[in-house]
C-alpha positions as CSV (number, residue, x, y, z in Angstrom):
1,M,-45.6,88.3,-112.7
2,E,-46.5,88.6,-116.3
3,Y,-44.3,86.8,-118.9
4,R,-43.8,87.5,-122.6
5,T,-42.1,85.5,-125.4
6,L,-38.7,86.8,-126.5
7,G,-38.8,87.0,-130.3
8,R,-38.3,83.6,-132.0
9,T,-36.3,82.2,-129.2
10,G,-39.3,80.7,-127.4
11,L,-37.9,81.9,-124.1
12,K,-40.6,83.4,-121.8
13,L,-39.2,86.2,-119.8
14,P,-40.8,88.1,-116.9
15,I,-41.8,91.7,-117.8
16,L,-39.4,92.8,-115.0
17,S,-36.0,91.1,-114.9
18,F,-33.1,91.3,-112.5
19,G,-30.0,93.2,-113.6
20,A,-26.9,92.1,-111.8
21,S,-24.7,95.1,-112.5
22,S,-25.6,96.2,-108.9
23,L,-23.7,93.1,-107.6
24,G,-20.6,94.5,-109.3
25,Q,-20.9,97.7,-107.2
26,E,-21.5,99.9,-110.3
27,F,-23.5,102.4,-108.3
28,R,-22.4,102.0,-104.7
29,A,-20.5,99.7,-102.3
30,V,-22.7,96.8,-101.5
31,D,-23.1,94.4,-98.6
32,I,-22.4,90.9,-100.0
33,N,-25.0,89.1,-97.9
34,E,-27.6,91.6,-98.9
35,A,-26.6,91.3,-102.5
36,L,-26.9,87.5,-102.4
37,R,-30.4,87.8,-100.8
38,A,-31.5,90.3,-103.5
39,V,-30.9,87.6,-106.1
40,R,-33.0,85.1,-104.2
41,V,-35.8,87.6,-103.5
42,A,-35.9,88.4,-107.3
43,L,-36.2,84.7,-108.1
44,D,-38.8,84.1,-105.5
45,L,-40.9,87.0,-106.8
46,G,-40.8,85.8,-110.4
47,M,-37.9,87.9,-111.8
48,N,-36.3,84.7,-113.1
49,F,-34.3,86.2,-116.0
50,I,-30.9,87.5,-114.7
51,D,-28.7,89.7,-116.9
52,T,-25.0,90.2,-116.1
53,S,-21.6,90.9,-117.7
54,P,-17.9,90.3,-116.8
55,F,-17.7,94.1,-117.0
56,Y,-19.9,94.6,-114.0
57,G,-17.5,94.8,-111.0
58,R,-14.8,93.4,-113.4
59,G,-16.0,89.9,-112.7
60,M,-17.5,90.5,-109.3
61,S,-21.1,90.3,-110.5
62,E,-20.7,86.9,-112.2
63,V,-18.8,85.5,-109.2
64,L,-21.5,86.6,-106.7
65,L,-24.2,85.2,-109.0
66,G,-22.3,81.9,-108.9
67,V,-22.6,81.9,-105.2
68,A,-26.2,83.1,-105.1
69,L,-27.4,80.5,-107.6
70,R,-25.8,77.5,-105.8
71,G,-28.5,74.9,-105.3
72,V,-31.0,76.7,-107.4
73,P,-32.4,74.3,-110.2
74,R,-30.9,75.5,-113.5
75,D,-34.2,75.1,-115.3
76,S,-35.9,77.5,-112.8
77,Y,-34.1,80.6,-114.1
78,I,-32.9,82.1,-117.4
79,L,-29.4,83.5,-117.4
80,G,-27.7,86.0,-119.8
81,S,-24.2,87.5,-119.8
82,K,-22.1,89.5,-122.2
83,L,-18.6,89.6,-123.7
84,G,-16.2,92.0,-125.3
85,R,-16.1,94.7,-122.6
86,Y,-14.0,94.0,-119.5
87,D,-13.1,97.3,-118.1
88,R,-13.8,101.0,-118.7
89,D,-11.4,101.1,-121.6
90,H,-10.7,97.4,-122.2
91,F,-12.4,95.9,-125.1
92,D,-11.6,92.6,-126.9
93,F,-14.0,91.3,-129.5
94,S,-11.6,88.9,-131.1
95,A,-12.7,85.4,-131.9
96,K,-10.2,83.9,-129.5
97,R,-11.5,86.0,-126.6
98,V,-15.1,85.1,-127.5
99,V,-14.3,81.4,-126.8
100,E,-12.4,82.3,-123.6
101,S,-15.0,84.7,-122.3
102,V,-17.9,82.3,-122.6
103,D,-15.9,79.6,-120.7
104,V,-14.9,82.0,-118.0
105,S,-18.5,83.2,-117.5
106,L,-19.7,79.6,-117.3
107,H,-17.0,78.8,-114.7
108,R,-17.7,81.9,-112.5
109,M,-21.5,81.2,-112.4
110,G,-21.2,77.5,-112.1
111,V,-23.5,76.6,-115.0
112,E,-23.1,74.5,-118.2
113,Y,-24.8,76.9,-120.6
114,L,-26.0,80.5,-120.9
115,D,-29.4,81.2,-122.3
116,I,-28.3,84.5,-123.8
117,M,-24.9,85.9,-124.7
118,L,-24.6,89.5,-125.9
119,C,-21.7,91.4,-127.5
120,H,-21.4,94.2,-124.9
121,D,-21.2,98.0,-125.8
122,I,-20.2,97.4,-129.4
123,E,-20.2,101.1,-130.1
124,F,-16.7,101.4,-128.6
125,V,-15.1,99.5,-131.4
126,D,-15.1,99.1,-135.2
127,M,-18.4,97.4,-135.8
128,V,-17.1,95.7,-138.9
129,Q,-15.2,93.4,-136.5
130,I,-18.5,92.6,-134.7
131,V,-20.1,91.5,-137.9
132,E,-17.2,89.7,-139.5
133,E,-15.4,88.2,-136.5
134,T,-17.2,88.4,-133.2
135,L,-20.7,87.2,-134.1
136,P,-19.4,84.3,-136.4
137,A,-17.2,83.1,-133.5
138,L,-20.2,83.3,-131.1
139,R,-22.4,81.4,-133.5
140,K,-19.8,78.6,-133.4
141,V,-20.0,78.6,-129.6
142,Q,-23.8,78.5,-129.9
143,Q,-23.5,75.3,-132.1
144,Q,-21.6,73.7,-129.2
145,G,-24.5,74.3,-126.9
146,K,-22.7,76.6,-124.5
147,V,-24.9,79.5,-125.5
148,R,-28.5,79.2,-126.6
149,W,-29.2,82.6,-128.2
150,V,-27.0,85.4,-129.5
151,G,-27.3,89.2,-129.7
152,I,-25.8,92.7,-129.1
153,S,-26.2,95.4,-126.6
154,G,-25.3,99.1,-126.5
155,Y,-26.4,102.7,-126.2
156,P,-26.6,104.3,-129.7
157,M,-29.7,103.2,-131.5
158,N,-28.1,102.9,-134.9
159,I,-25.9,100.0,-133.9
160,F,-28.9,97.7,-134.2
161,R,-29.7,98.7,-137.8
162,Y,-26.0,98.6,-138.7
163,V,-25.6,95.0,-137.5
164,L,-29.0,93.7,-138.7
165,E,-28.4,95.0,-142.2
166,R,-25.3,92.8,-142.4
167,T,-26.1,89.7,-140.4
168,S,-28.8,88.1,-138.2
169,L,-29.4,88.3,-134.5
170,D,-31.6,86.4,-132.1
171,V,-32.0,89.1,-129.5
172,S,-31.1,92.7,-128.7
173,L,-30.7,94.8,-125.5
174,S,-31.1,98.6,-125.4
175,Y,-30.8,100.7,-122.3
176,N,-32.0,104.2,-121.4
177,H,-34.1,104.4,-124.6
178,Y,-37.5,103.4,-123.4
179,T,-38.2,105.6,-120.4
180,L,-40.4,108.5,-119.3
181,Q,-37.8,110.8,-120.9
182,N,-36.6,108.8,-124.0
183,T,-38.8,106.5,-126.1
184,M,-36.5,106.0,-129.1
185,L,-36.5,102.2,-128.7
186,G,-40.2,102.3,-129.3
187,D,-39.6,103.8,-132.7
188,L,-37.2,101.0,-133.6
189,V,-39.6,98.2,-132.5
190,P,-41.3,97.7,-136.0
191,Y,-37.8,97.3,-137.6
192,L,-36.6,94.8,-134.9
193,K,-39.9,92.8,-135.2
194,S,-39.5,92.7,-139.0
195,K,-36.1,91.0,-138.4
196,E,-37.6,88.6,-135.8
197,V,-35.3,89.9,-133.1
198,G,-36.2,89.6,-129.5
199,I,-36.4,93.0,-127.8
200,M,-35.1,93.6,-124.3
201,N,-35.2,97.0,-122.6
202,A,-33.1,98.0,-119.7
203,A,-32.6,100.9,-117.2
204,P,-36.1,102.3,-116.6
205,F,-34.7,104.8,-114.2
206,S,-32.0,106.0,-116.7
207,A,-29.2,105.6,-114.1
208,R,-31.2,107.3,-111.3
209,L,-32.2,110.2,-113.5
210,L,-35.9,109.3,-113.0
211,T,-35.6,108.7,-109.3
212,N,-35.2,110.8,-106.1
213,A,-31.7,109.4,-105.6
214,P,-28.5,111.5,-106.3
215,L,-27.0,110.8,-109.7
216,P,-23.8,108.9,-109.9
217,P,-20.8,111.2,-110.7
218,W,-20.3,109.7,-114.2
219,H,-23.9,110.6,-115.3
220,K,-23.9,112.6,-118.6
221,A,-27.2,114.4,-118.1
222,T,-26.9,118.2,-118.9
223,P,-28.1,120.9,-116.5
224,L,-31.3,121.3,-118.5
225,V,-32.0,117.5,-118.4
226,R,-31.3,117.4,-114.7
227,A,-33.6,120.3,-113.9
228,A,-36.5,119.0,-116.0
229,C,-36.3,115.6,-114.3
230,K,-36.1,117.1,-110.9
231,Q,-39.2,119.1,-111.7
232,A,-41.0,116.0,-112.8
233,A,-39.9,114.1,-109.6
234,E,-41.2,117.0,-107.4
235,H,-44.5,117.0,-109.3
236,C,-44.9,113.3,-108.6
237,R,-43.9,113.7,-105.0
238,N,-46.6,116.4,-104.6
239,K,-49.1,113.9,-106.0
240,G,-48.0,111.3,-103.4
241,V,-46.1,109.1,-105.9
242,D,-42.4,108.3,-106.3
243,I,-41.4,109.1,-109.8
244,A,-39.4,105.8,-109.8
245,Q,-42.7,104.0,-109.6
246,L,-44.2,105.8,-112.6
247,A,-40.9,105.3,-114.5
248,L,-40.9,101.5,-113.9
249,Q,-44.6,101.1,-114.7
250,F,-44.1,103.0,-118.0
251,S,-41.1,101.0,-119.1
252,I,-42.7,97.6,-118.6
253,R,-46.0,98.4,-120.4
254,H,-44.9,98.2,-124.0
255,P,-46.2,94.8,-125.3
256,D,-43.5,94.3,-127.9
257,M,-40.7,94.7,-125.4
258,T,-40.4,91.4,-123.8
259,T,-38.8,92.5,-120.6
260,C,-37.4,95.5,-118.7
261,I,-34.2,94.9,-116.8
262,T,-33.3,96.7,-113.6
263,G,-31.3,95.7,-110.6
264,S,-30.4,96.4,-107.0
265,A,-28.3,94.8,-104.3
266,D,-31.1,95.8,-101.8
267,P,-33.7,93.0,-101.4
268,G,-36.3,95.5,-100.1
269,R,-35.9,97.6,-103.2
270,V,-36.3,94.5,-105.5
271,A,-39.5,93.6,-103.7
272,Q,-40.8,97.1,-104.0
273,W,-40.3,97.1,-107.7
274,V,-42.4,93.9,-108.1
275,E,-45.1,95.5,-106.0
276,W,-45.1,98.6,-108.2
277,A,-45.2,96.4,-111.3
278,S,-48.5,94.9,-110.1
279,K,-50.2,98.3,-109.6
280,P,-52.2,100.2,-112.3
281,L,-50.4,103.1,-113.9
282,D,-51.8,106.6,-113.2
283,E,-52.5,107.7,-116.8
284,E,-53.3,111.3,-115.7
285,L,-50.0,111.6,-113.8
286,L,-48.2,110.1,-116.7
287,R,-49.5,112.8,-119.1
288,E,-48.5,115.5,-116.6
289,V,-45.0,114.2,-116.2
290,Q,-44.6,113.7,-120.0
291,A,-45.6,117.3,-120.5
292,I,-42.9,118.4,-118.0
293,L,-40.3,116.3,-119.8
294,E,-41.3,117.3,-123.3
295,P,-38.5,119.9,-123.7
296,I,-36.0,117.1,-123.2
297,H,-37.9,114.3,-124.8
298,N,-35.5,111.9,-126.6
299,W,-32.4,113.8,-125.5
300,F,-29.4,111.5,-125.7
301,Y,-25.6,111.6,-125.5
302,V,-22.6,110.3,-127.3
303,E,-21.3,106.9,-126.2
304,G,-18.4,105.1,-127.8
305,R,-17.0,106.1,-131.2
306,P,-18.6,109.2,-132.7
307,E,-19.1,107.4,-136.0
308,N,-21.1,104.7,-134.3
309,N,-23.6,107.2,-132.8
310,D,-26.8,108.7,-134.0
311,A,-26.9,112.2,-135.4
312,P,-27.7,115.0,-134.9
313,I,-27.2,115.1,-131.2
314,R,-30.3,116.5,-129.5
315,P,-30.1,119.9,-127.7
316,G,-30.1,120.0,-124.0
């Protein structure tokens, strides 16, 4: 496994990290024993950064991680969680909840500190609160040693500029924005580097859009986007390659993105991803797939409050 340094934090993360949203049954019902084994397989294969949130499974992900990590030396893995989002429509970024949320996450996972704590999906609230209340409260928790590094996560790209123009961050997490279909995070890299912010990418498969698996019912892809991605998947299949392999290899290759986070409660799938990451990327196939996806390149959707989103919305 290759490792890269996360901004100014000094943390060295694997280029492929374990996302524990799968443990919260965000995509399907999971077998608990398999889910626990998936965590251990990830650690054994070098995916020693784990990303979770109290939102994933409404606490289930953190609780299962607490079980999976029992007996594992704390200095052998890097652990990140989030705060502020607790259910589909339940958000609380108050200073009081910041303190409570950190303590609850520590208790669930049975650890004394978190390496990374992110404000989760900040586009759903007035971001003035994030800058003026949430992050200052989180910095105080950081000074207590319960959290080592602080940042934000979310979908719209402009949330990062909004916050960084008003305060500082240690790290950032963007998802669905550095994939075969959407490379907008790549355009933001120079700005983030100028602010010395560690850059984490997540969701190389764009919630199954760049796989052969059926999309979850909540997926926002339009008919045009679905059709183009299906065509790309069929083209890969005709070349004897799973489009998911190409998608993962593409999303981990950017040298300025420290890690790409993806997760599964299937140990075999986790092992397969690590195998794919070690293989050379087929540059010719990549060009062919990018040509198929060009009509929908950088298509995105609205998430959270309209005023917190990028404009104009891309056609598709």
